[in-house]
C-alpha positions in Angstrom: 98.1 107.2 133.2 96.5 104.4 130.6 96.6 105.6 126.5 94.9 102.7 124.0 96.2 103.0 120.7 94.3 101.7 117.8 94.9 100.5 114.2 91.4 100.2 112.0 90.3 98.6 109.0 90.4 99.2 105.7 87.1 99.7 103.8 88.7 99.2 99.9 88.3 96.5 97.3 91.8 95.0 97.3 94.1 95.2 100.8 97.3 93.2 101.7 99.7 92.5 104.4 102.5 93.7 102.4 104.8 94.2 105.0 102.1 96.8 106.6 101.8 97.6 109.7 101.6 101.3 111.7 104.5 102.1 112.4 104.0 105.5 113.6 101.2 104.5 116.2 103.6 101.6 116.9 106.3 105.3 117.8 103.7 106.6 119.5 102.9 104.0 122.7 107.1 103.7 123.0 107.7 106.9 123.0 104.0 106.9 126.0 105.1 103.9 127.8 109.0 105.7 128.0 106.9 108.6 129.7 105.9 106.5 132.4 102.0 105.8 130.8 100.3 102.3 130.4 99.5 101.6 127.1 97.2 99.0 125.6 96.8 98.7 121.6 94.4 97.1 119.8 94.8 96.2 115.6 91.4 95.6 114.1 94.1 94.4 110.9 94.7 91.9 113.6 96.2 88.0 111.2 96.9 86.8 114.2 94.3 87.5 116.6 92.8 84.6 119.1 90.3 83.8 117.8 91.3 83.6 114.0 92.5 80.7 112.5 95.7 79.2 113.2 98.4 81.8 110.6 101.6 79.8 109.3 104.3 82.5 110.6 106.5 81.3 108.0 104.8 81.8 105.3 105.9 84.7 102.4 108.8 86.3 104.8 106.0 87.5 106.4 102.9 89.0 105.1 99.5 87.6 104.5 95.5 88.0 104.0 93.5 90.1 105.8 90.3 88.6 107.1 88.1 89.7 105.2 84.1 90.8 105.5 82.2 91.4 102.7 80.9 95.3 102.4 77.8 97.4 100.7 79.4 99.8 97.6 79.7 103.0 98.5 77.3 105.3 96.3 79.1 106.3 93.5 81.4 103.3 93.4 78.5 101.4 92.4 79.7 100.5 88.9 82.7 99.3 90.3 82.6 95.0 89.0 84.7 94.3 91.9 83.1 92.9 96.0 84.3 95.6 98.2 85.1 94.4 101.9 85.6 95.3 105.4 89.4 93.7 106.5 90.1 93.0 109.8 89.1 90.5 112.7 85.3 90.3 113.1 83.3 93.9 114.6 82.4 92.1 118.2 85.9 90.7 118.7 87.0 94.3 118.9 84.1 95.2 121.0 84.7 92.3 123.2 88.9 93.1 123.1 88.2 96.9 124.4 85.2 96.0 127.5 88.4 93.1 128.3 90.8 96.4 129.0 91.3 96.4 132.7 90.1 100.0 132.8 89.1 102.6 131.0 91.5 104.3 129.5 92.5 108.1 129.9 93.0 109.2 126.1 92.5 106.8 122.7 94.8 107.6 119.8 94.0 106.1 116.5 95.6 105.9 113.2 94.7 106.6 110.3 96.4 105.4 106.8 95.2 105.9 103.3 93.0 109.2 102.3 90.5 106.8 100.5 90.6 103.9 104.1 88.3 106.6 105.9 85.0 104.6 106.8 86.6 102.0 108.1 88.4 104.8 110.3 84.7 106.0 111.2 83.8 102.8 112.1 86.9 102.1 114.7 85.7 105.2 116.1 81.8 104.3 115.8 82.3 101.9 118.8 85.2 103.5 120.3 82.7 106.2 121.5 80.3 103.3 121.6 82.3 101.6 124.8 84.0 104.3 126.1 81.9 107.5 125.2 83.9 110.0 127.8 87.1 109.4 126.4 88.5 111.5 124.0 89.7 109.9 120.9 92.3 111.6 118.8 92.7 110.6 115.4 96.5 111.2 113.5 97.6 109.7 110.2 98.0 109.9 107.2 94.3 111.2 105.8 93.5 113.4 109.1 97.0 114.9 107.4 95.9 115.3 103.6 92.7 115.5 104.3 92.3 117.2 107.8 88.8 119.4 107.0 86.8 116.1 105.3 88.5 114.2 109.3 87.0 117.0 110.9 83.9 116.9 109.4 83.2 113.3 108.6 86.0 111.0 110.9 83.9 110.6 114.5 87.4 111.3 116.2 87.1 114.3 119.2 90.6 116.3 117.9 92.2 115.1 114.2 96.1 115.4 114.4 97.9 116.8 111.3 101.2 116.4 110.7 104.3 114.6 113.1 102.5 114.2 116.2 105.6 113.0 118.6 106.6 116.4 119.1 103.2 117.6 120.4 102.4 113.5 121.1 102.9 115.0 125.1 101.7 119.4 125.0 98.6 116.8 124.3 97.9 114.1 126.6 98.9 117.1 129.5 96.3 119.3 127.5 93.2 115.9 128.0 94.4 115.4 130.9 95.6 117.8 132.8 98.3 115.6 133.6 102.5 116.9 132.8 105.2 114.8 130.3 108.0 116.3 130.9 109.9 115.1 127.1 112.5 112.5 127.9 113.8 112.5 124.3 114.8 115.0 121.9 112.0 114.8 118.1 115.7 116.9 116.6 117.0 113.3 117.2 116.0 109.9 115.9 118.6 108.0 118.1 117.0 109.6 121.6 114.0 107.6 120.8 112.9 103.7 122.0 112.5 101.5 119.3 109.0 101.3 118.6 106.4 99.0 120.7 106.1 96.2 118.3 106.0 94.2 121.5 102.1 94.8 122.3 101.0 93.0 118.9 100.3 89.5 118.9 102.4 88.3 116.6 105.2 89.8 116.2 106.2 88.6 111.6 108.1 91.3 110.4 110.0 94.4 111.8 109.7 97.5 109.8 112.5 99.7 110.1 112.0 103.5 109.7 116.8 104.6 108.9 115.3 108.2 107.9 111.9 110.7 107.9 111.2 112.5 104.6 112.6 112.5 101.1 114.7 115.0 99.3 112.3 114.6 96.3 109.1 116.2 95.6 108.2 114.2 93.0 104.6 115.4 91.7 102.8 112.2 92.5 103.5 111.9 95.3 103.3 113.0 99.2 106.5 112.8 101.1 106.9 115.7 101.3 103.5 117.2 102.9 103.3 114.2 105.4 107.1 114.0 106.3 108.5 117.9 105.2 112.0 117.0 107.4 114.8 114.5 106.2 115.7 113.6 109.4 118.3 110.3 109.5 118.7 107.7 112.8 122.3 107.0 113.0 123.2 104.1 111.3 124.4 102.4 114.3 121.4 102.6 115.8 119.3 101.0 113.5 121.5 98.1 113.5 121.3 97.9 116.8 117.2 97.6 116.6 117.9 94.7 114.0 119.7 93.0 116.6 117.4 93.6 119.7 114.6 91.8 117.6 116.1 89.0 115.9 117.8 87.9 120.1 114.2 89.4 122.1 112.2 88.1 119.8 113.9 86.1 116.5 112.1 88.4 114.0 114.9 87.6 111.3 112.2 89.7 108.1 112.6 93.1 108.5 111.3 96.1 105.6 112.6 98.3 105.3 109.9 101.7 104.6 112.5 104.6 103.6 111.7 107.0 100.9 114.7 107.2 99.7 116.9 104.7 101.5 119.7 104.3 99.0 120.1 108.3 98.7 123.8 110.8 99.7 124.6 106.5 100.4 128.0 106.9 101.3 127.2 108.8 104.4 124.7 106.4 105.6 123.6 103.5 103.4 126.6 102.5 102.7 127.0 102.3 106.4 124.2 100.9 107.4 125.0 98.3 105.7 127.9 97.4 107.3 127.1 97.5 110.1 124.3 95.2 109.2 127.2 92.7 107.9 129.7 92.5 111.2 126.3 91.8 113.0 126.3 87.9 111.0 122.5 87.7 111.7 121.9 85.8 108.8 118.5 88.0 108.7 116.3 89.0 106.0 115.8 92.4 104.2 113.1 93.9 101.6 112.5 97.3 99.8 108.6 97.5 99.4 109.0 101.4 99.5 111.6 100.8 96.8 114.9 102.2 96.6 117.1 105.4 94.7 118.4 104.2 91.6 120.7 106.2 91.2 121.9 104.6 94.6 122.5 101.2 93.5 126.5 101.2 93.0 128.5 98.7 92.7 129.1 98.0 95.6 125.8 98.8 97.3 124.4 96.6 95.3 127.5 94.4 96.9 126.9 95.4 100.2 123.1 94.6 100.3 123.4 91.0 98.8 125.9 90.2 101.1 123.9 91.8 104.6 120.6 89.4 103.1 118.5 91.9 100.8 115.7 89.2 99.1 113.5 91.7 98.1 114.6 94.6 96.0 111.8 97.6 94.3 112.7 99.7 92.8 111.7 103.4 92.1 111.6 103.8 88.8 108.0 104.5 88.0 107.6 105.2 83.6 110.2 104.5 81.2 109.4 107.0 79.3 113.1 109.1 80.5 112.4 111.8 77.6 108.7 112.8 78.9 109.1 111.8 82.3 110.4 116.0 84.1 106.8 116.9 84.7 106.6 113.6 87.0 110.5 113.2 88.3 113.5 113.2 88.3 115.4 110.8 89.6 116.2 108.3 87.0 117.5 108.3 83.1 117.1 105.8 81.2 121.9 104.9 81.8 121.2 104.9 85.4 118.4 102.2 85.0 120.9 99.7 83.2 123.8 100.0 85.4 122.0 100.2 88.1 120.3 96.7 86.9 123.8 95.5 85.9 125.2 95.6 88.7 121.8 94.4 91.1 123.1 91.0 88.9 127.5 90.9 88.9 126.2 90.9 92.7 124.4 88.4 92.7 120.7 89.0 92.6 118.3 86.6 90.5 115.5 88.6 88.6 113.0 87.2 91.2 113.9 89.2 93.3 114.1 92.5 91.7 110.8 94.3 90.9 110.5 98.1 89.6 107.7 100.3 90.4 105.5 101.4 87.4 102.7 103.3 87.5 99.9 102.9 86.4 96.5 105.0 85.3 98.2 108.5 85.8 96.1 111.7 84.0 96.9 111.5 80.6 98.9 107.7 80.2 97.8 104.8 77.6 97.5 101.3 77.6 100.4 101.8 75.1 102.5 103.1 77.1 101.8 100.8 80.0 102.7 98.1 78.1 106.2 99.9 76.7 107.1 100.6 80.2 106.2 96.2 80.7 108.6 95.1 77.7 111.3 98.4 79.0 111.9 96.6 81.9 111.1 92.2 81.2 113.9 93.8 78.6 116.7 94.8 81.5 116.1 91.0 82.5 113.2 91.8 86.1 110.0 92.0 87.2 108.0 95.2 85.7 105.6 96.2 88.9 102.5 97.3 88.5 101.5 100.4 90.5 97.9 101.8 90.7 97.9 105.6 90.7 96.3 107.5 93.7 95.7 111.4 93.2 96.2 113.5 95.9 95.5 116.7 97.6 98.1 118.3 98.0 100.8 116.6 95.4 101.9 118.9 91.8 99.7 116.2 89.7 96.0 116.8 91.8 94.8 119.1 89.3 95.7 117.4 86.5 94.3 114.4 87.8 91.5 116.4 88.7 91.1 117.8 85.3 90.9 114.4 83.7 89.0 112.1 85.7 85.6 110.8 85.9 84.3 111.0 89.4 84.8 115.1 91.8 87.8 114.2 93.3 87.5 117.1 95.7 84.3 116.0 97.5 85.0 112.6 98.4 88.9 110.6 99.1 86.8 107.8 98.4 87.7 108.3 94.9 91.3 108.8 94.1 90.9 104.8 95.2 93.6 103.3 93.0 92.0 100.4 92.9 89.2 102.1 90.7 91.7 104.5 89.0 90.3 106.8 88.5 92.1 109.1 86.3 91.9 106.6 83.5 89.2 107.2 80.3 85.9 106.5 80.7 86.9 103.7 78.4 88.6 101.9 81.4 88.3 98.6 82.1 89.0 95.4 83.7 89.7 93.1 81.6 92.4 95.8 80.1 93.9 95.8 84.1 94.2 92.3 83.8 95.4 92.1 80.8 98.5 94.5 82.0 99.0 91.9 84.8 99.3 89.6 82.7 101.9 91.7 80.6 103.6 91.9 83.8 103.9 88.3 84.9 
């Protein structure tokens, strides 16, 4: 059985490969191979496509800019004075890659990421349907889960799948093809799943790692609990063995943790993992783009991260208005933040390695409040990293976001794009954002 998996284009005002790979889709590819399927994978975001200009993979620990092509700005966003683009490969390359497949796939699986990138999903599926009009297209991922009704109405897929796919993947394939696939893994035990099929990529410059799924917190601005309702963890030895596998077989030296709260319950998970990585003694680089849980940063975890080879640390701070943050989350206090930074510095981490995410663009948030947070982080001796707020339906902050936004957020996911700062007042300007960026630099 031939299954095609596709990572779609991004349509946006800005996009960059900050250790961003479709981990869930490549996990499904590995599971399908485990069950005897022949899989093909096409990545519309492929920075290393054979027809693209050569790229030095040694730069920026594997990160880098996508190819991009200007597009007309979508209706309703024409007042945004930024260039709207398709990020990813030339559509002609994609169509030719589809035609170059050995045979027609029996099922096509397409993933989706940010909800406001759905027009890239539309474009991708449109080409798939033109090349393979008889093949069922199944859409899953973040957009499909958070905006299921919209995806069914607008994405162009034959089937839209909501939620984690592993448990229901095989029955879905059986329904679409009539071919039975007896399950060879336990979706409740992540250690029984094969490593994601990163070998299907044109080039492996880094490996994303997911040591756990779900998040113990339920922050007002975050959709993690909507995407992964249950918290499940892999064994630390299984994760360390995966790291060693990719280093040994493909020479990978950069790894990015995708966990939502890597250091929670560190004594039974993260500490054991760090010790296992240190024991491997492989001289690798580890990065945490999804942020570390600040309360989990102790003298011991900081020292272990340093010894293991962590290079890029991002802390999930969000705001330094600690006295008013209970409506957002309950993750950290002012003293806990200061103590965590002190532990990291004592372990030998430099300012350029440590950044604290600060949410910008929250409902009722003032520019002065953001400036105060930036200065507080700078006074702590680390780097402020602005993270622009995206309103998400189903989160606790969504009703308030709808009230204050200058857009009808529920009418179209495009209006939730964090690049347009949808919940800041009519006086919003790009000059303000530029000033905040300069202040945080």
